[in-house]
C-alpha positions in Angstrom: 97.0 48.2 89.8 93.5 49.4 88.2 92.2 50.2 91.5 95.0 52.5 93.2 95.0 54.6 89.6 91.0 54.8 89.5 91.2 56.2 93.4 93.7 59.0 91.8 91.5 59.8 88.9 88.3 59.5 90.6 88.3 62.6 91.5 88.2 64.8 88.3 85.1 62.8 87.2 83.0 65.0 89.1 84.8 68.2 89.1 82.3 70.1 87.1 79.6 68.9 89.6 78.7 70.8 92.8 79.9 67.9 95.1 80.1 64.6 95.9 77.5 62.0 96.2 76.4 61.2 99.5 77.7 57.6 98.4 81.0 58.7 98.1 81.4 59.9 101.4 82.9 56.5 103.2 85.1 56.4 99.9 86.5 59.6 100.6 86.9 59.3 104.5 88.5 56.2 103.9 91.4 57.1 102.2 94.4 56.3 104.3 91.9 56.5 107.1 92.0 60.3 106.7 88.7 62.1 108.1 87.3 65.0 106.2 88.5 68.2 107.5 86.1 70.3 105.8 82.7 69.6 103.6 84.3 69.1 100.0 87.7 67.6 101.4 89.1 64.8 99.3 91.9 63.4 101.6 94.8 62.6 98.8 98.5 61.2 99.5 101.4 62.7 98.2 101.4 60.6 95.0 98.0 61.5 94.4 98.5 65.1 94.8 101.6 64.9 92.4 99.5 62.8 89.4 96.8 65.3 90.2 98.9 68.4 89.5 100.6 66.7 86.6 97.4 66.1 84.9 95.6 69.3 86.0 98.7 71.3 84.7 98.9 69.6 81.3 94.8 70.3 80.7 94.9 74.0 82.2 97.6 74.6 79.6 96.0 73.1 77.0 92.5 75.0 77.7 93.1 78.1 80.2 89.4 78.3 80.7 89.0 74.9 82.0 89.1 76.7 85.9 88.5 73.2 87.5 91.8 71.9 86.2 93.4 75.5 87.5 91.8 74.9 91.0 93.3 71.7 91.5 96.6 73.0 90.1 96.5 75.4 92.8 95.2 73.1 95.7 97.7 70.5 94.7 101.2 72.6 94.4 100.2 75.3 96.7 100.3 73.9 100.6 103.9 76.0 101.7 102.8 79.2 99.8 98.9 79.0 101.3 100.9 78.6 104.9 103.0 82.1 104.2 99.4 83.7 103.1 98.1 82.5 105.8 100.6 84.0 107.9 100.5 87.3 106.6 96.9 87.8 107.0 97.2 86.6 110.8 99.7 89.5 111.2 97.2 92.1 109.3 94.3 93.2 111.6 92.1 93.5 108.7 93.2 90.1 107.4 92.9 88.5 110.7 89.5 89.6 111.0 88.8 87.6 108.1 90.5 84.6 108.8 88.4 84.9 112.1 84.7 85.7 110.5 85.5 83.5 107.0 83.5 85.8 104.4 82.6 84.1 101.3 81.6 86.0 98.1 78.5 84.5 96.3 75.4 85.3 94.8 73.9 84.1 98.2 75.7 86.2 100.3 75.9 89.3 98.1 73.2 92.2 98.3 72.9 92.7 94.6 70.3 95.3 95.3 72.7 97.4 97.4 75.4 97.1 95.5 73.6 98.4 92.2 72.3 101.8 94.6 75.8 102.6 95.5 77.3 105.5 93.8 78.8 105.3 90.6 82.5 105.0 91.1 81.9 103.1 94.4 83.7 99.8 94.8 80.4 97.9 95.3 79.0 99.6 91.8 82.3 99.0 89.7 82.4 95.4 91.0 78.9 94.6 89.9 79.2 96.4 86.8 82.8 94.2 85.9 80.1 91.3 86.7 77.4 92.3 84.5 79.7 93.7 81.5 81.8 90.2 81.3 79.1 88.1 81.9 80.4 86.0 85.1 79.3 85.1 88.1 81.2 84.9 91.7 79.6 81.4 91.9 81.6 79.9 89.2 84.5 79.3 91.7 85.1 75.8 92.6 84.9 74.6 96.3 88.2 73.5 97.7 89.4 69.8 98.0 92.4 68.7 97.9 93.9 71.4 100.6 95.1 68.7 103.6 94.3 72.2 106.2 90.8 73.7 106.9 92.5 77.0 107.4 94.4 76.7 104.3 91.3 75.6 102.4 90.0 79.1 103.3 93.0 81.0 102.1 92.8 79.3 99.0 89.0 79.6 98.8 89.3 83.2 99.4 91.8 84.1 96.9 89.7 82.4 94.1 86.7 84.4 95.3 88.6 88.0 95.5 89.9 87.2 91.7 86.9 89.1 90.0 87.7 91.7 92.6 91.4 92.2 91.6 90.1 92.4 87.3 88.0 95.4 88.7 91.0 97.1 91.0 93.3 96.5 88.1 90.8 97.5 85.3 91.4 94.1 83.6 88.7 92.4 81.2 88.2 88.7 81.2 89.8 87.9 77.8 93.0 86.1 77.9 95.1 89.1 77.8 93.3 90.6 80.6 93.6 87.5 82.5 97.0 87.2 81.7 97.8 90.6 83.2 96.0 89.5 86.5 97.9 86.4 87.0 101.2 88.6 86.5 99.7 90.8 89.4 98.6 87.4 91.4 101.9 85.7 90.9 103.9 89.0 92.5 101.3 89.4 95.3 101.0 85.0 96.3 103.7 83.4 94.8 101.2 80.5 94.3 103.1 78.3 91.8 99.9 78.1 89.3 99.7 82.1 89.2 103.2 81.6 88.3 103.0 79.0 85.5 99.8 81.0 84.4 101.6 84.1 83.8 104.7 82.3 82.2 102.8 79.8 79.7 99.6 81.8 79.3 101.1 84.3 76.7 101.7 81.3 74.4 98.5 81.6 72.9 98.5 85.8 72.0 99.1 87.2 68.7 102.0 88.7 68.0 100.7 92.1 68.5 99.2 91.2 72.0 102.4 89.6 73.0 104.2 92.8 72.3 101.9 94.6 74.0 102.0 92.4 76.9 105.5 92.1 77.1 106.6 96.4 76.9 103.9 97.5 79.0 101.5 95.4 80.9 104.1 92.8 82.6 105.9 95.6 83.9 103.2 97.4 84.8 101.8 94.2 86.4 104.8 93.5 88.1 105.1 97.2 89.6 101.9 97.2 91.1 102.2 93.9 92.6 105.4 94.6 94.2 104.0 98.0 95.6 100.4 96.8 96.9 99.8 95.7 100.6 98.7 92.0 100.2 95.1 92.0 98.7 94.0 89.1 100.9 94.1 91.4 103.6 91.1 93.6 102.2 87.8 93.3 103.7 86.1 94.0 100.6 82.7 93.4 101.6 83.1 96.1 104.3 84.2 98.6 101.4 81.8 98.5 99.1 81.1 102.3 99.4 84.8 103.3 99.0 85.0 105.0 95.8 87.5 102.8 93.7 90.3 105.5 92.9 90.7 105.9 96.5 90.9 102.2 96.8 93.1 102.3 94.1 95.6 105.2 95.9 95.3 103.4 99.1 96.8 100.0 97.4 99.3 102.1 95.1 98.0 100.5 91.8 98.4 102.9 89.4 96.0 102.9 85.8 96.9 100.8 83.6 99.1 102.2 80.6 96.8 101.6 77.7 93.2 100.6 77.1 92.3 97.1 76.9 89.4 97.6 74.2 90.4 95.9 70.9 92.9 93.6 72.2 92.2 90.0 73.0 
């Protein structure tokens, strides 16, 4: 009994690391005789996925900043929703190009000097400003591990890597209130179970004042914009760095937030 349980829980042991050691390769590839579909892939059975989903959901609700647990929850619960998102990307010219070329957003692929030289108000310059002001890095996104389809694994990876772009588009900070607002937008846009859970249960930690603002103003605004905007995964952001942010928001139908987030946490 101990061996199967250890095999289920073993992936959690190294989630904070960059990758599994080479010695774990035979272990991963040997699970149910499965082969690895991409470098960080960890094949898992439906039962293992269910246990991983339950454990990661509990940890993510206890500590919303455990991004590794949020990532596991997304991968183990989002398979069918990812197929819908993939099909939406295939039907869109820009989305289909993204699926074909597989761009990545990381410090290794971003030209920070170029972004810094762009005009004030451009998407690239404002995205860089968001990273600097909030002291976040695109390299904090965990690699996909538990999605048993190579193309769908890229779709969820792309979703993670454009998350900060959505903060920029919506003008939301990285505090708990800002993250919840973005989660509501993402829940409407993607339908991913982890986004829905984050949107519904995230407000539990808010103060009474912030909860009132969220319910009366910010959630209705995020839902309206989520419904009105086309699929944000179909935007090739890397080719839109020079586009003025107000023009991009107008193109997507994203309106200004109903209030300033400064002073709210």
